[in-house]
C-alpha positions, 0 to 999 in steps of 0.5 A: 535591752536599752534602746531597742524595739520590743514587739509584744503581740498579745491580748489587750487585756493580759499584753496591754499591761506587760507592755506598760511595765516595760515601758514604766522600768525600761527604756526600750520602745514597746510596740503591742499588737493584738492581732496575729494578723498584723505581726509581720507587717509590724515587724517588718515596718518597726523592726524589733529585736526581739518579737513576744508571740501569744500562741492564742493570738486574735486572727492569726494564732502565735505558732502560724506567726513564729513560722510565718516570721521566721521564713521572712528573710528580713525577719529570720534572725529576730529572737522569738519567744513564744508563750504557750497556751497552757503547760499542758505538754502538748500545748509545749511540743507545739510551741517548740516546733514552730522554730521559737527561741523561747517557750514561757508558760503562765502566769507573766511579769515583764521581769521573766520576759526581759530575763530570757530576752537579754539572755537570747539577744547577749547570747545570740550574737555572743557580745555579752558574757554575764558571770555571777560576783559580788562585787562592792561598787560605789556610785553617785546616783542622783548627786548621792554618793551610794553602795551596792553589790555588782550581782552580774558583770559583763563588757556592756553592764552589771545588775547592782543589787540595791534598795533605794530610789532609782528610776530607768535612764538616771545616769550613773557614775561608778567606781569598783575593784574587780578582785585583789588580782586586779586592785586598779579602781575601774571606774565607768560612766553609765545609765539605769535601763531597768528596775526589778523592784517588788512588789510588781514583776520582780524576778525570784532570781535576783534581788531587789536593784538596777540593771546598768549599760556602760556608756564609756570607760577607758580601755584599760578600765575595759580591759581589766573587766574582759580578763576579769571574765575570762579567768573566773 
């Protein structure tokens, strides 16, 4: 979710904190509005890649906002996550009927939003397929040689299980072999775009570590990754 604008619409008390966590842990711009009446105009101005709405938005509720966004030609293709007021079936059904792309319940954390957001973005444009794997990654980070384990891999990036110090935006040079079938070392330059760490906001389905965006690789390296993904 790097180099993108994320629009969050919800109360300052709840969504303001989540916006701050995303800014601290991801290389993306976060715009937060607290009033539903601002959502459509703000979306037209900033053209976000992803929108997250609280069902109980002040001014205009999230369900109404979602319907308006989906009926606006310039915005109809933007994925929308709607946060239900409760896990009660009535609230969930109302949210699902709004045309939103996903519905989440509380409690929320930034990693949960990023996880479903990544799924919507990569699934929506079919650009990225991620496969689960366990590949040893040798990488150079902060001028030191380190080792981690690739937990999932795509043509444009990977998630590395790693417990050392790392910051969003850190450049990283990686080398790895995807399998015995493709014994050539794949060398990739990338950068850290999000961090999954405890105790705050960790995604429970992933070990501690970080997400990497691939910035530069050879045509041969990309071909190896594509073939490996297609055959798994």
